[in-house]
DRENDO-1510 file (C-alpha; in Angstrom, 1 decimal, always signed):
<recs>
REC; n; res; u; v; w
REC; 1; MET; -31.5; -4.0; +18.6 .
REC; 2; SER; -30.5; -1.9; +21.3 .
REC; 3; GLN; -30.7; +1.8; +21.2 .
REC; 4; THR; -27.1; +2.9; +20.7 .
REC; 5; SER; -27.5; +0.9; +17.5 .
REC; 6; LEU; -30.4; +2.7; +16.4 .
REC; 7; ILE; -28.6; +5.9; +17.0 .
REC; 8; ILE; -25.6; +4.8; +14.7 .
REC; 9; GLU; -27.8; +3.5; +12.6 .
REC; 10; ARG; -29.6; +6.4; +11.9 .
REC; 11; GLU; -26.7; +8.9; +12.0 .
REC; 12; PHE; -25.0; +6.5; +9.2 .
REC; 13; TYR; -28.0; +6.4; +6.9 .
REC; 14; GLU; -28.9; +9.8; +6.7 .
REC; 15; ARG; -25.7; +10.6; +5.9 .
REC; 16; VAL; -24.5; +8.1; +3.4 .
REC; 17; ARG; -27.8; +8.1; +1.6 .
REC; 18; LYS; -27.1; +12.2; +0.8 .
REC; 19; LYS; -26.0; +13.2; -2.6 .
REC; 20; SER; -23.0; +15.4; -1.3 .
REC; 21; PHE; -21.6; +11.9; +0.4 .
REC; 22; LEU; -21.6; +10.2; -3.5 .
REC; 23; ILE; -19.9; +13.3; -4.9 .
REC; 24; THR; -17.4; +13.3; -2.5 .
REC; 25; THR; -16.3; +9.6; -2.3 .
REC; 26; ILE; -16.4; +9.1; -6.1 .
REC; 27; ALA; -16.4; +12.2; -7.5 .
REC; 28; LEU; -13.3; +13.5; -5.9 .
REC; 29; PRO; -10.6; +10.2; -6.6 .
REC; 30; VAL; -11.6; +11.1; -9.8 .
REC; 31; LEU; -10.6; +14.4; -10.2 .
REC; 32; MET; -7.5; +13.8; -8.4 .
REC; 33; VAL; -6.5; +11.1; -10.9 .
REC; 34; ALA; -8.0; +13.6; -13.8 .
REC; 35; MET; -6.0; +16.4; -12.2 .
REC; 36; MET; -2.6; +14.6; -12.4 .
REC; 37; ILE; -3.4; +13.2; -15.7 .
REC; 38; ILE; -4.7; +16.0; -17.8 .
REC; 39; PRO; -1.9; +18.3; -17.2 .
REC; 40; THR; +0.4; +15.6; -18.9 .
REC; 41; LEU; -2.3; +15.1; -21.8 .
REC; 42; LEU; -2.0; +18.9; -22.3 .
REC; 43; MET; +1.7; +19.3; -22.5 .
REC; 44; VAL; +1.9; +16.0; -24.8 .
REC; 45; TYR; -0.6; +16.9; -27.0 .
REC; 46; GLY; -2.1; +20.5; -26.5 .
REC; 47; GLY; +1.0; +22.2; -25.3 .
REC; 48; LYS; +3.4; +23.1; -28.2 .
REC; 49; THR; +3.1; +26.6; -30.1 .
REC; 50; ASP; +5.1; +26.7; -33.1 .
REC; 51; ARG; +7.0; +30.6; -33.7 .
REC; 52; THR; +8.8; +32.0; -35.8 .
REC; 53; ILE; +11.6; +34.4; -34.4 .
REC; 54; TYR; +13.9; +36.4; -36.5 .
REC; 55; ILE; +17.5; +37.4; -35.2 .
REC; 56; SER; +19.7; +39.9; -35.1 .
REC; 57; ASP; +23.4; +39.2; -34.4 .
REC; 58; PRO; +25.8; +41.8; -35.0 .
REC; 59; ASP; +28.7; +39.8; -34.3 .
REC; 60; TYR; +27.3; +37.0; -36.8 .
REC; 61; ILE; +28.1; +34.4; -33.8 .
REC; 62; VAL; +25.3; +33.5; -32.2 .
REC; 63; GLY; +22.5; +33.5; -34.8 .
REC; 64; PRO; +24.5; +30.9; -37.2 .
REC; 65; ALA; +25.1; +28.4; -34.2 .
REC; 66; LEU; +21.2; +28.8; -33.6 .
REC; 67; ILE; +20.1; +27.9; -37.1 .
REC; 68; ALA; +22.6; +25.1; -37.2 .
REC; 69; ALA; +21.1; +23.7; -33.9 .
REC; 70; GLN; +17.9; +24.4; -35.4 .
REC; 71; SER; +18.6; +22.0; -38.5 .
REC; 72; ASP; +19.8; +19.1; -36.5 .
REC; 73; ASN; +16.2; +19.2; -34.3 .
REC; 74; ASP; +13.2; +19.3; -36.7 .
REC; 75; ASP; +10.7; +18.6; -34.0 .
REC; 76; ASP; +12.1; +22.1; -32.6 .
REC; 77; GLU; +8.8; +24.6; -31.8 .
REC; 78; ILE; +11.4; +27.5; -32.3 .
REC; 79; LYS; +11.7; +28.4; -36.0 .
REC; 80; PHE; +14.8; +30.7; -36.2 .
REC; 81; ILE; +15.4; +33.0; -39.5 .
REC; 82; LEU; +18.8; +35.3; -39.5 .
REC; 83; SER; +18.8; +38.5; -41.1 .
REC; 84; SER; +20.8; +41.3; -41.9 .
REC; 85; LEU; +17.8; +43.9; -41.4 .
REC; 86; ALA; +17.8; +46.5; -38.6 .
REC; 87; VAL; +15.4; +45.4; -35.5 .
REC; 88; ASP; +13.1; +48.2; -36.4 .
REC; 89; SER; +12.6; +46.8; -39.7 .
REC; 90; LEU; +12.2; +42.8; -38.7 .
REC; 91; ILE; +9.2; +44.2; -36.1 .
REC; 92; ASN; +7.3; +44.8; -39.0 .
REC; 93; ILE; +7.0; +41.6; -40.6 .
REC; 94; GLU; +4.1; +40.1; -40.4 .
REC; 95; SER; +5.2; +36.6; -40.1 .
REC; 96; ALA; +7.4; +37.3; -37.4 .
REC; 97; ASP; +6.2; +36.2; -34.0 .
REC; 98; GLY; +9.2; +38.0; -32.6 .
REC; 99; VAL; +12.8; +39.2; -33.1 .
REC; 100; LEU; +15.6; +38.2; -30.9 .
REC; 101; GLU; +18.4; +41.3; -30.4 .
REC; 102; ILE; +21.8; +39.9; -29.6 .
REC; 103; PRO; +23.6; +42.2; -28.3 .
REC; 104; ALA; +27.2; +42.8; -29.8 .
REC; 105; GLY; +30.2; +41.3; -27.8 .
REC; 106; LEU; +28.2; +39.0; -25.9 .
REC; 107; ILE; +30.6; +36.1; -26.0 .
REC; 108; ASP; +32.9; +38.5; -23.8 .
REC; 109; SER; +30.2; +39.7; -21.3 .
REC; 110; ASP; +27.1; +38.6; -20.3 .
REC; 111; LYS; +25.1; +41.5; -21.6 .
REC; 112; PRO; +21.0; +40.7; -21.7 .
REC; 113; LEU; +19.3; +39.5; -24.7 .
REC; 114; LYS; +16.4; +41.7; -25.8 .
REC; 115; LEU; +12.7; +39.8; -27.5 .
REC; 116; TYR; +10.2; +41.4; -29.0 .
REC; 117; THR; +7.2; +39.6; -29.7 .
REC; 118; ASN; +3.8; +40.6; -31.7 .
REC; 119; GLY; +1.9; +39.5; -28.9 .
REC; 120; SER; +2.2; +37.8; -25.3 .
REC; 121; SER; +5.7; +36.2; -24.8 .
REC; 122; SER; +5.7; +32.8; -22.5 .
REC; 123; MET; +7.9; +31.6; -20.0 .
REC; 124; ALA; +8.0; +28.6; -22.2 .
REC; 125; LEU; +9.5; +30.5; -25.3 .
REC; 126; GLU; +12.2; +33.0; -22.8 .
REC; 127; SER; +13.4; +29.7; -21.4 .
REC; 128; ALA; +13.8; +27.7; -24.6 .
REC; 129; ILE; +15.9; +30.4; -25.9 .
REC; 130; GLU; +18.0; +31.2; -23.0 .
REC; 131; LYS; +19.1; +28.0; -22.7 .
REC; 132; SER; +19.9; +27.6; -26.6 .
REC; 133; VAL; +21.9; +31.1; -26.4 .
REC; 134; GLU; +23.5; +29.9; -23.3 .
REC; 135; GLN; +24.9; +26.8; -24.5 .
REC; 136; ILE; +26.1; +28.6; -27.7 .
REC; 137; VAL; +28.2; +31.1; -25.7 .
REC; 138; GLU; +29.6; +28.4; -23.3 .
REC; 139; LYS; +31.0; +26.3; -26.4 .
REC; 140; GLU; +32.5; +29.7; -28.0 .
REC; 141; ARG; +34.0; +30.8; -24.6 .
REC; 142; LEU; +35.7; +27.0; -24.2 .
REC; 143; LYS; +37.0; +27.2; -27.6 .
REC; 144; ARG; +39.6; +29.9; -26.2 .
REC; 145; TYR; +41.2; +27.6; -24.0 .
REC; 146; ASN; +42.4; +25.6; -27.4 .
REC; 147; ILE; +42.2; +22.4; -25.6 .
REC; 148; GLU; +41.4; +19.6; -28.1 .
REC; 149; ASN; +37.8; +18.0; -27.6 .
REC; 150; LEU; +37.1; +19.9; -24.5 .
REC; 151; SER; +33.5; +19.3; -25.1 .
REC; 152; GLU; +33.9; +15.5; -25.2 .
REC; 153; ILE; +36.1; +16.0; -21.8 .
REC; 154; LEU; +33.3; +18.0; -20.2 .
REC; 155; LYS; +30.8; +15.1; -20.8 .
REC; 156; GLN; +33.0; +12.4; -20.0 .
REC; 157; VAL; +33.7; +13.8; -16.2 .
REC; 158; THR; +31.0; +15.4; -15.4 .
REC; 159; PRO; +28.9; +12.5; -13.4 .
REC; 160; ASN; +24.8; +12.1; -13.3 .
REC; 161; LEU; +24.4; +10.3; -9.9 .
REC; 162; THR; +21.8; +8.6; -8.5 .
REC; 163; ILE; +20.9; +7.8; -4.7 .
REC; 164; SER; +19.3; +4.3; -3.9 .
REC; 165; SER; +18.5; +4.2; +0.0 .
REC; 166; THR; +17.7; +0.6; +1.6 .
REC; 167; ARG; +16.7; +0.4; +4.7 .
REC; 168; THR; +19.1; -2.7; +6.4 .
REC; 169; ASP; +15.9; -4.0; +8.8 .
REC; 170; SER; +13.9; -4.4; +5.6 .
REC; 171; ASP; +16.1; -4.8; +2.8 .
REC; 172; LYS; +13.4; -2.7; +0.4 .
REC; 173; GLU; +14.9; +0.2; -1.6 .
REC; 174; GLN; +12.9; +3.3; -1.0 .
REC; 175; SER; +13.0; +7.2; -2.6 .
REC; 176; ALA; +12.5; +10.2; +0.4 .
REC; 177; ALA; +11.0; +12.1; -2.0 .
REC; 178; VAL; +8.0; +9.7; -3.0 .
REC; 179; SER; +7.8; +9.4; +1.2 .
REC; 180; TYR; +7.9; +12.7; +2.0 .
REC; 181; PHE; +4.9; +12.9; -0.6 .
REC; 182; LEU; +3.2; +10.0; +0.4 .
REC; 183; GLY; +3.1; +10.7; +4.0 .
REC; 184; PHE; +2.3; +14.7; +3.6 .
REC; 185; ALA; -0.9; +13.2; +1.6 .
REC; 186; LEU; -1.8; +10.9; +4.3 .
REC; 187; THR; -1.3; +13.4; +7.0 .
REC; 188; PHE; -3.6; +16.1; +4.6 .
REC; 189; VAL; -6.3; +12.9; +4.4 .
REC; 190; LEU; -6.3; +12.8; +8.0 .
REC; 191; TYR; -6.4; +16.3; +9.0 .
REC; 192; MET; -9.3; +16.7; +6.2 .
REC; 193; PHE; -11.2; +14.0; +7.3 .
REC; 194; LEU; -10.9; +14.9; +11.5 .
REC; 195; MET; -11.8; +18.9; +10.6 .
REC; 196; LEU; -14.7; +17.9; +8.4 .
REC; 197; TYR; -16.3; +15.1; +10.2 .
REC; 198; GLY; -15.5; +16.2; +13.6 .
REC; 199; GLN; -17.6; +19.4; +12.9 .
REC; 200; MET; -20.0; +17.4; +11.6 .
REC; 201; VAL; -20.6; +16.1; +14.9 .
REC; 202; MET; -20.8; +19.6; +16.7 .
REC; 203; THR; -23.0; +20.6; +14.0 .
REC; 204; SER; -25.5; +18.0; +13.9 .
REC; 205; ILE; -25.6; +18.1; +18.1 .
REC; 206; ILE; -26.4; +22.0; +17.9 .
REC; 207; GLU; -29.0; +21.7; +15.7 .
REC; 208; GLU; -30.6; +18.8; +17.5 .
REC; 209; LYS; -30.2; +20.8; +20.8 .
REC; 210; ASN; -32.2; +23.8; +18.9 .
REC; 211; ASN; -35.2; +21.5; +17.7 .
REC; 212; ARG; -35.0; +20.4; +21.2 .
REC; 213; VAL; -35.0; +16.8; +19.9 .
REC; 214; LEU; -32.0; +15.7; +22.1 .
REC; 215; GLU; -34.8; +16.2; +25.4 .
REC; 216; ILE; -37.3; +14.0; +23.9 .
REC; 217; VAL; -34.3; +11.5; +23.0 .
REC; 218; VAL; -32.6; +11.3; +26.5 .
REC; 219; SER; -36.0; +10.6; +28.2 .
REC; 220; SER; -35.5; +6.8; +26.5 .
REC; 221; VAL; -31.5; +6.6; +26.0 .
REC; 222; SER; -28.7; +8.0; +28.4 .
REC; 223; PRO; -26.6; +11.2; +27.3 .
REC; 224; THR; -23.6; +9.1; +27.2 .
REC; 225; LYS; -25.3; +6.6; +25.1 .
REC; 226; LEU; -26.6; +9.0; +22.6 .
REC; 227; MET; -23.3; +11.0; +22.5 .
REC; 228; LEU; -21.2; +7.5; +21.8 .
REC; 229; GLY; -24.2; +6.4; +19.3 .
REC; 230; LYS; -24.0; +9.9; +17.1 .
REC; 231; ILE; -19.9; +9.9; +16.8 .
REC; 232; ALA; -19.7; +6.0; +16.4 .
REC; 233; GLY; -22.6; +6.3; +13.5 .
REC; 234; ILE; -20.7; +9.4; +11.7 .
REC; 235; GLY; -17.5; +8.0; +12.6 .
REC; 236; LEU; -18.7; +4.9; +10.2 .
REC; 237; VAL; -19.4; +7.2; +7.6 .
REC; 238; ALA; -16.1; +8.3; +7.3 .
REC; 239; VAL; -14.9; +5.1; +7.8 .
REC; 240; THR; -17.0; +3.6; +4.8 .
REC; 241; GLN; -15.5; +6.9; +2.7 .
REC; 242; ILE; -11.9; +5.7; +3.2 .
REC; 243; VAL; -12.9; +2.1; +2.5 .
REC; 244; ILE; -14.4; +2.8; -0.7 .
REC; 245; TRP; -11.4; +5.3; -1.7 .
REC; 246; ALA; -9.4; +2.4; -0.8 .
REC; 247; GLY; -11.0; -0.1; -3.2 .
REC; 248; LEU; -11.0; +2.3; -6.1 .
REC; 249; LEU; -7.2; +3.1; -5.7 .
REC; 250; ILE; -6.4; -0.9; -5.5 .
REC; 251; LEU; -8.3; -1.1; -8.7 .
REC; 252; PHE; -6.5; +1.8; -10.3 .
REC; 253; SER; -2.8; -0.3; -9.2 .
REC; 254; ALA; -4.3; -3.7; -10.2 .
REC; 255; ILE; -6.1; -2.9; -13.4 .
REC; 256; LEU; -5.7; +0.7; -15.3 .
REC; 257; LEU; -2.1; +1.5; -14.1 .
REC; 258; PRO; -0.7; -1.7; -15.6 .
REC; 259; ALA; -2.9; -1.3; -18.6 .
REC; 260; ILE; -1.3; +2.3; -19.7 .
REC; 261; LEU; +2.1; +1.4; -18.5 .
REC; 262; PRO; +4.5; +0.8; -21.4 .
REC; 263; ALA; +5.3; -2.9; -21.5 .
REC; 264; GLU; +9.1; -2.0; -20.7 .
REC; 265; ILE; +8.4; +0.1; -17.8 .
REC; 266; ALA; +5.7; -2.3; -16.5 .
REC; 267; GLY; +8.7; -5.2; -16.6 .
REC; 268; GLU; +10.9; -3.1; -14.6 .
REC; 269; VAL; +8.2; -2.2; -12.0 .
REC; 270; ALA; +7.4; -5.9; -11.6 .
REC; 271; ALA; +11.1; -6.6; -11.6 .
REC; 272; VAL; +11.4; -3.8; -8.9 .
REC; 273; ASN; +8.7; -5.2; -6.9 .
REC; 274; SER; +10.2; -8.7; -7.1 .
REC; 275; GLY; +13.6; -7.8; -5.6 .
REC; 276; SER; +15.5; -8.5; -9.0 .
REC; 277; LEU; +15.9; -5.1; -10.3 .
REC; 278; ASP; +17.8; -2.0; -8.4 .
REC; 279; ILE; +15.8; +1.1; -8.9 .
REC; 280; ALA; +18.7; +3.0; -9.6 .
REC; 281; GLN; +19.6; +0.5; -12.8 .
REC; 282; ALA; +15.6; +1.0; -14.3 .
REC; 283; SER; +15.4; +3.1; -17.5 .
REC; 284; ILE; +13.3; +6.0; -16.1 .
REC; 285; ASP; +13.8; +8.6; -13.0 .
REC; 286; SER; +14.2; +6.4; -9.6 .
REC; 287; ASP; +11.6; +8.8; -7.7 .
REC; 288; ILE; +9.0; +7.8; -10.6 .
REC; 289; MET; +10.0; +4.2; -10.5 .
REC; 290; ALA; +9.5; +3.6; -6.8 .
REC; 291; ALA; +5.9; +5.6; -7.2 .
REC; 292; LEU; +5.1; +3.4; -9.5 .
REC; 293; SER; +6.3; +0.7; -7.2 .
REC; 294; ILE; +4.6; +1.5; -4.5 .
REC; 295; PHE; +1.2; +2.3; -6.8 .
REC; 296; THR; +1.4; -1.3; -8.5 .
REC; 297; ASP; +1.5; -2.9; -5.3 .
REC; 298; PRO; -1.8; -3.8; -3.8 .
REC; 299; GLY; -0.4; -5.5; -0.5 .
REC; 300; TYR; +1.3; -1.9; +0.4 .
REC; 301; ILE; -1.7; -0.1; -0.6 .
REC; 302; ILE; -4.0; -2.5; +1.7 .
REC; 303; SER; -1.6; -2.2; +4.9 .
REC; 304; THR; -0.9; +1.5; +4.5 .
REC; 305; PHE; -4.6; +1.9; +4.2 .
REC; 306; ALA; -5.5; -0.3; +7.2 .
REC; 307; VAL; -3.1; +1.7; +9.1 .
REC; 308; LEU; -4.9; +4.8; +8.2 .
REC; 309; THR; -8.2; +3.7; +9.0 .
REC; 310; LEU; -6.8; +2.5; +12.7 .
REC; 311; TYR; -5.6; +6.0; +13.2 .
REC; 312; LEU; -8.5; +7.6; +11.6 .
REC; 313; VAL; -11.0; +5.8; +13.7 .
REC; 314; LEU; -9.1; +6.2; +16.9 .
REC; 315; GLY; -8.3; +10.2; +15.9 .
REC; 316; PHE; -12.1; +10.6; +15.0 .
REC; 317; LEU; -13.3; +9.4; +18.5 .
REC; 318; PHE; -10.8; +11.3; +20.4 .
REC; 319; TYR; -11.4; +14.7; +18.6 .
REC; 320; ALA; -15.2; +13.9; +17.9 .
REC; 321; ALA; -15.8; +13.6; +21.6 .
REC; 322; ILE; -14.4; +17.2; +22.1 .
REC; 323; PHE; -16.5; +18.3; +19.2 .
REC; 324; ALA; -19.5; +16.5; +20.8 .
REC; 325; ALA; -19.0; +18.3; +24.3 .
REC; 326; ILE; -18.8; +21.7; +22.5 .
REC; 327; GLY; -21.8; +21.1; +20.7 .
REC; 328; SER; -23.6; +20.1; +23.7 .
REC; 329; ALA; -22.4; +23.6; +25.6 .
REC; 330; VAL; -24.0; +25.7; +23.1 .
REC; 331; ASP; -27.1; +27.2; +21.5 .
REC; 332; ASN; -25.6; +28.2; +17.7 .
REC; 333; ILE; -22.4; +28.1; +15.6 .
REC; 334; GLN; -21.1; +31.5; +16.5 .
REC; 335; ASP; -20.9; +30.5; +20.1 .
REC; 336; ALA; -19.2; +27.3; +19.3 .
REC; 337; SER; -16.8; +29.2; +17.1 .
REC; 338; GLN; -15.3; +30.4; +20.5 .
REC; 339; LEU; -14.7; +27.6; +22.3 .
REC; 340; GLN; -13.4; +25.6; +18.9 .
REC; 341; SER; -9.6; +26.3; +19.7 .
REC; 342; VAL; -9.9; +23.6; +22.4 .
REC; 343; SER; -9.7; +21.1; +19.4 .
REC; 344; LEU; -9.0; +23.0; +16.3 .
REC; 345; VAL; -5.3; +24.3; +17.8 .
REC; 346; PRO; -3.8; +21.1; +18.4 .
REC; 347; ILE; -5.5; +19.1; +15.0 .
REC; 348; ILE; -3.8; +22.3; +13.3 .
REC; 349; LEU; -0.5; +21.4; +15.2 .
REC; 350; GLY; -1.0; +18.1; +13.9 .
REC; 351; LEU; -0.7; +19.0; +10.7 .
REC; 352; VAL; +2.1; +21.6; +10.8 .
REC; 353; PHE; +4.3; +18.8; +12.9 .
REC; 354; GLY; +3.2; +16.0; +10.0 .
REC; 355; MET; +4.7; +18.2; +7.6 .
REC; 356; THR; +7.8; +19.0; +9.4 .
REC; 357; ALA; +7.9; +14.7; +10.1 .
REC; 358; ALA; +7.5; +14.0; +6.6 .
REC; 359; THR; +10.5; +16.1; +6.0 .
REC; 360; GLU; +12.6; +14.4; +8.9 .
REC; 361; PRO; +11.1; +11.2; +10.5 .
REC; 362; SER; +13.7; +10.5; +12.4 .
REC; 363; SER; +13.9; +13.6; +14.9 .
REC; 364; ALA; +12.9; +13.7; +18.4 .
REC; 365; MET; +10.0; +16.2; +17.4 .
REC; 366; ALA; +8.6; +13.7; +14.7 .
REC; 367; PHE; +9.0; +10.8; +17.4 .
REC; 368; TRP; +7.4; +12.2; +20.6 .
REC; 369; SER; +4.5; +14.2; +18.4 .
REC; 370; SER; +3.5; +10.6; +16.7 .
REC; 371; ILE; +3.2; +9.5; +20.4 .
REC; 372; ILE; +1.5; +11.9; +22.4 .
REC; 373; PRO; -2.5; +11.3; +21.5 .
REC; 374; PHE; -3.3; +14.8; +20.6 .
REC; 375; THR; -1.0; +14.8; +17.5 .
REC; 376; SER; -0.1; +11.1; +16.8 .
REC; 377; PRO; -2.4; +10.2; +14.3 .
REC; 378; MET; -1.4; +13.0; +11.7 .
REC; 379; VAL; +2.5; +12.9; +12.4 .
REC; 380; MET; +2.4; +9.0; +12.6 .
REC; 381; MET; +1.0; +8.7; +9.3 .
REC; 382; ALA; +3.6; +11.1; +8.0 .
REC; 383; ARG; +6.4; +8.9; +9.3 .
REC; 384; ILE; +4.9; +4.9; +8.0 .
REC; 385; PRO; +6.2; +5.5; +4.3 .
REC; 386; TYR; +9.2; +6.0; +5.5 .
REC; 387; GLY; +9.0; +3.0; +7.7 .
REC; 388; VAL; +8.4; +2.9; +11.6 .
REC; 389; PRO; +9.3; +0.5; +14.0 .
REC; 390; ALA; +6.5; -1.6; +15.1 .
REC; 391; TRP; +7.3; -1.0; +19.1 .
REC; 392; GLU; +6.6; +2.8; +17.9 .
REC; 393; ILE; +3.7; +2.5; +16.6 .
REC; 394; ILE; +2.3; +0.0; +19.6 .
REC; 395; VAL; +3.2; +2.5; +22.0 .
REC; 396; SER; +1.7; +5.4; +20.0 .
REC; 397; LEU; -1.9; +3.0; +19.4 .
REC; 398; VAL; -1.8; +2.1; +23.5 .
REC; 399; LEU; -1.3; +5.8; +24.3 .
REC; 400; LEU; -4.1; +6.6; +21.8 .
REC; 401; ILE; -6.9; +4.6; +23.3 .
REC; 402; ALA; -5.9; +5.5; +26.6 .
REC; 403; GLY; -6.2; +9.3; +25.7 .
REC; 404; VAL; -9.7; +8.4; +23.4 .
REC; 405; ALA; -11.0; +6.6; +26.9 .
REC; 406; ALA; -9.9; +10.0; +29.0 .
REC; 407; ILE; -11.6; +12.3; +26.2 .
REC; 408; VAL; -14.9; +10.1; +25.8 .
REC; 409; TRP; -15.2; +9.9; +29.5 .
REC; 410; PHE; -14.4; +13.6; +30.1 .
REC; 411; ALA; -16.6; +14.7; +27.2 .
REC; 412; ALA; -19.3; +12.7; +28.1 .
REC; 413; LYS; -19.8; +14.3; +31.8 .
REC; 414; ILE; -19.8; +17.9; +29.8 .
REC; 415; TYR; -22.3; +16.5; +27.3 .
REC; 416; ARG; -24.9; +14.9; +29.6 .
REC; 417; ILE; -25.3; +18.7; +31.4 .
REC; 418; GLY; -24.7; +21.1; +28.1 .
REC; 419; ILE; -27.8; +19.9; +26.3 .
REC; 420; PHE; -29.9; +21.1; +29.1 .
REC; 421; MET; -28.4; +24.3; +28.7 .
REC; 422; TYR; -29.6; +27.3; +27.1 .
REC; 423; GLY; -29.4; +31.1; +26.5 .
REC; 424; LYS; -25.7; +31.3; +28.4 .
REC; 425; LYS; -22.3; +31.0; +26.1 .
REC; 426; PRO; -20.0; +29.0; +28.5 .
REC; 427; THR; -16.4; +29.3; +29.2 .
REC; 428; VAL; -14.1; +26.8; +29.2 .
REC; 429; LYS; -14.0; +27.1; +33.0 .
REC; 430; ASP; -17.5; +26.5; +32.9 .
REC; 431; LEU; -17.1; +23.0; +31.1 .
REC; 432; ILE; -14.3; +21.8; +33.6 .
REC; 433; LYS; -17.1; +22.5; +36.3 .
REC; 434; TRP; -19.6; +20.6; +34.4 .
REC; 435; ALA; -17.2; +17.6; +33.9 .
REC; 436; ARG; -16.8; +18.1; +37.7 .
REC; 437; TYR; -20.6; +17.3; +38.5 .
REC; 438; LYS; -21.3; +14.1; +39.9 .
</recs>
């Protein structure tokens, strides 16, 4: 086994065997799924609170209408009781959770409603009351136009339109909203990995430099091979984590998600994936159907994670080399923080451009920032869900590979000098001077 392979193996197993790796790899996806499922369960099973609201209505118009609407809906969480007592008297009723005071002349004006509650109110309660009263006032105002069947006419003329977007070069329907959120998620995952594992490379080098371990190791292996071995070993940890996440997501999409979907919706999802059903004709929201179509398609998930892994590897090599050069040049984390802007600023710009590209993937800014190596990994992943021409991906990858070669060569020249430098806080000018040494 070569010396570089031994370094890679050591760096890899040292981190994979840690409990923190297992926790972040297994617990984080479970936590993300729980964050999506638990709020829904809480809304279904734990979010209902029955309230008794007494109504004071001097005009006797809105109050009776609220009672009538309540009788048509037995599942309503708010129980309205119309009373002729004064508001002060209603407030003192023990069974009252609240008192709704409807101002006189509400039908002719937009006077504010007043809600008195015995305890804290809630946004859901206030929103439900506002919506119910607004519908009644609107209906009463429409009656004044003396148009027969006006409410039915409004129902017939009020459109409920959806838009279904299909790429002419792929004949596949897509949702801009789903593509946006998916692109943003992929960009953020890449940003997180580049920051986390890039700084891990820098921290590891600083620690070994302070312990004088590097001076011992370079006696049997060249500084360049040592740097490449350390970067490759930590990079394999990142790739392993991504592969495990992809495997868990495929299991979720292939086994768990179909099992929890109602049979009717599962059939529609399968029809959409096969192209026999238009997303707009589905029984559920088109954006939700588009998301289900993606997450129940293992082939799409595999191809997406394959591209993500490719950009992760190349992006990590690009930035890890910069972090390695910074780590070799300083003696502690405090000194490194002053030089980290060289690598942190482009990564942050990549995230910002990626968020913008997720909104408008065809803009000139999105195109060029997905081609330039400093930002291309994150920005291209933001554009991938929308569909990117193959030639753009190829050009982006070729330039990124060339950028990796140039940055690794530049960083290696700094690394071979920096690991032997102690006691001096280097500047960017010093790093450039070290890179010029033969």
